N, C-alpha and C positions, 0 to 999 in steps of 0.2 A: 863605230861603238867598239868597246874591249875585245868582245870574242872575235871580234871580225880580223884585230889583229894579233889575237895568237893563230889564229888561221894561216898566218904567213909564217910562221916560224916551221923551223923546221922539227920534226921530230924527238932529235934527238935534247934540242931544245925544253921540249915542252915535258920530258919525263923528268928532266932536275927541275921543272916549275911545280910537277905533281908531289913533289915531296916537302914543299911548304902550302899547296894545295893540302896536302893529307896531316900537314900539322893546326891549321886552320880548323879541317874538317875535324878534325878528332880532338885535339888539345883546348882550342880557344871555343869556336864554337859549339862544340860540341854534338853537332848533327843528329838529329834521331838519338842516339847514343842509349836512352834507357830500353827504344823497340830495336834497335841493332842486338843488343843482349838478352833483352828477353828471347825475342826467336831463336838467336845462335843456341842458349841455353836449356830451351824449349824441342828443339832441333837435337839437339848431341847433350840427354840429360849426364852421359857417364865422362864430359869431358869436366876437370877441373876446371874453377875460378881464374886460374895460370891462362888453361888453355883456349877458353873462350875469348878474353885480353886477347891472346897472341892472335885467333881469327880475326876479331874484332877489327886489329888495326889492320893487318893483312888486306881484309874486303875495305876498306878505310884509305887506303893507298891506293888497291886497283880501279876503284870508284874514282880517285882521281887523275890517276895514267887513262881510263877508258873516256870519263867527260871530254878530257883533252883530246882524245884520238878522236874521238863523234866531230870535234869543231873541225880539226887540221882536215876530215875529210874532205872540206868545201876546195881545200887547192890539193887534191889530189890525181890523180888518173886512174885510168882503168890497170896499166901496168903497175904502176902502187900497190893499188889494192889485191890483184890479185899476186906479187910478193910477197904481201902478211896475210892470208887468207888459202889456205890449201882447205880444198874440197876432197873426203875422203874417199867416197863411194858415191862417183857422179850415175858410177852407173842405173842405182836402183831408180832415179828419179825418169832417168833415159828409158828403162823400161816402159815407167807410165807412160812415158810422151809418142813410145811405138802403138805402146797397147789402148792407150786410152784419147777421143778426141776431146774428152772433158775436163775443165780443170780439175787441181786436184787439190787435196787445203795440208797446208805444211805448218804445225802445229811443233810450238817454239818457246824459251822463256827467257827473261832477262838474266844471261851469262857470260859471261866473255864481253867480246863488243858484239851486242845484235846488232850495231847498225853495220856495219863491218860485212858481218856474215848475210846481211842481205842484199850489198854488191857482191860479193866472191861467190856465193851460188847463181847472181842473175848473171856476172861477167862469163866465169866457168861453167856453165853450161850454157849462155845465149838462149834462153827461153823467158816466154813474160811472168813480170813476178807483179803482185796486184797487193802489197802489204795493206789489212787493213788496222784501223788506228783510232785511238778516241784520241780525238782533240784536245789541246793544255788551256787551261784556264790562263793561264798568261799568254798575249797572243801574239807577241811578240817572239818567247821563244816556241810559240806552235809554228811561226812563219820558218823560224829554222831550222826545227828538223822536219821539217813538209819537204822543205829545198832541198835537206839533206839525202831524206829518202828519195827522193826526186833524181840527182841526180845524174844514173847512171840507168835511165830510164823505165824506170819501177813505176808505178803507178799507187799511188797511196789513195787509200780511200775509206772518208770518214765510217767510223760504226754504225751510223744511223741511217747510212747511203747505201751499204752492203746491200738488204736484199736486193735491195730493185738493180743495183748494178748485176748481182751474183743473175736475178733473171734479164737483162738485157744480152750478158754476155755468158749465158749459160753451156751452149754448145760450142766457147775456143777454149782450145787448152793455154793454161795457164796453171800460176802458182798460185792460191791464194795465202797469204802469207799470215796466222791471229801468231801476237806471243801475249799465249793468253792462260800465263802466272797471276794476272794479276783479278782483284775481287772486284766481284758486283759490287754496283749501289745496296743500301737498300731499299727495296720493293720492284729490283729487276729480281727476273725469275734465274733461280740458279740452283746446284746440285752441292748437294754440303757432303763434304768422304774425307777419310784422313790423309793430312799431308804434313808431314814432316812431326810428327804425334801430335796435331794436333787439329781439331774438327775445321775444313775450312771452306768456302764457297767458291765453286766455279761457276763463269760462263756456261752456258747451253749452247750457242748462236754456234760454235765451230762444229757442232754433234750433231744440230738440230738441221743444218746446212747438208749435211755429206747425208745423212738421211734422206732428210727429203728428195735434195736431187741425185745423188746417188754418187756422191763421188768420194775416192779414195785419201786414206790421208796416214799425211806423215808426221814423223819425228826428227825437226833438227837440232842436234847439240851441238855450240859451241865452244871447245874448248881451247882454255890459253896454254901454247906451248913454253914459250917465252916472251920475254916483256914485245910488246906490237907486233907478234904471231899470233893467227889464232887455226883450226884446224875445226873443218865443221863436217859432220856424221848425220849419216840419215838413219832412220828404222822406221819400217811397217810399223802403223798402230793399229790400222784394219782397210779393210778391202769390200767394198759391196759384195750381193747379198747384204743388208742388214736386218737383225732383231730390232723389233718396234718396241721391244721390252727393258727396262735398265739403260747402262749408262757403259757398257764396254768398250765405249768409243775415249769418255772423259775417265774411265779406269784405267785405263792402257796408259793414256799420255798422262794421269800421274806416278802412274809406277816410274817412268822412263825420265819424269820430271825428277824423282825424289834418288833416281839411281844417280843420272848428270851431277846434281848437287849435290850428294854425298862425296862423290870423288873427287870432288874441286868445290868444296865448301865458300874459297874465300871468292870467287867467281860472280857468285851470283849475289843478285840485289836483295841485301837481306835489310836495310835502310826502309823496305815498302809496308807500310802498315798491313798485312795481308790480314792478320785474325784481329784487325778492331772487331768486325761482327761478330757476336755471337749466335749462334745455328737457333734458329725456333724450337722453342718448346716441345720434344716429341717428333720433331724432325728430321729424320736419319737421311731423305734421301733428297725431295725436290720443294724449293720455300714456293710460297702462292705470291703471284705480282702483287 
């Protein structure tokens, strides 16, 4: 298939191809262009229309580049990943690996190259990493993403299977990775809180797991330092014992996510229909299933 052919091409060639990809996405197809502009305008109300357009174009170019980088992963080895992804403070995770014999939850966002981040952390720290993911509707694309995520020894876990898997391996040290900035669908239990100047729903899964099992929680931030080169930095979100009331874990995660996005806005996934749902009337906190 065509994506398999692309994975054989050198990265410099792929970055050249990203330019016509960007032109196609932005000018021809107009891929979710209204969604991107609306999201950027709401997040940055002080920016002019020209500044929003500039940010949108930078986003589309990076989106094309990251998509090709992810395809290229199929033909990359461990040395290639380690040359392009640097972990800034691995000692924070190593502290947990020495002091805890149970899993650590790592929350992240769709910023930088989130697939390379997973591999870079796995290879640099040489610890088990299991990403929890929501399967894609497109079976071919879902199989490709699964193949890429498991390439260097990670074990992707479908979201529906996560509770059973966590119980089965609850005493084994590993990083449970959740890219937690996606919106829950209607009917799923969710927590509503301000996010980039608008009310947004967040999954309760990561917080619920942390409380139930007593796992500590970290945030991982993937920053782009130059084309094809990234840095990953960890921050502590929370560690047990936890209060049973409130949503301190999600609130801290949202604060760290906003800080990361505002510092490098062109690298976040603005095409996500993050605010397509409206909060239930009179429900500022948790919506019922």
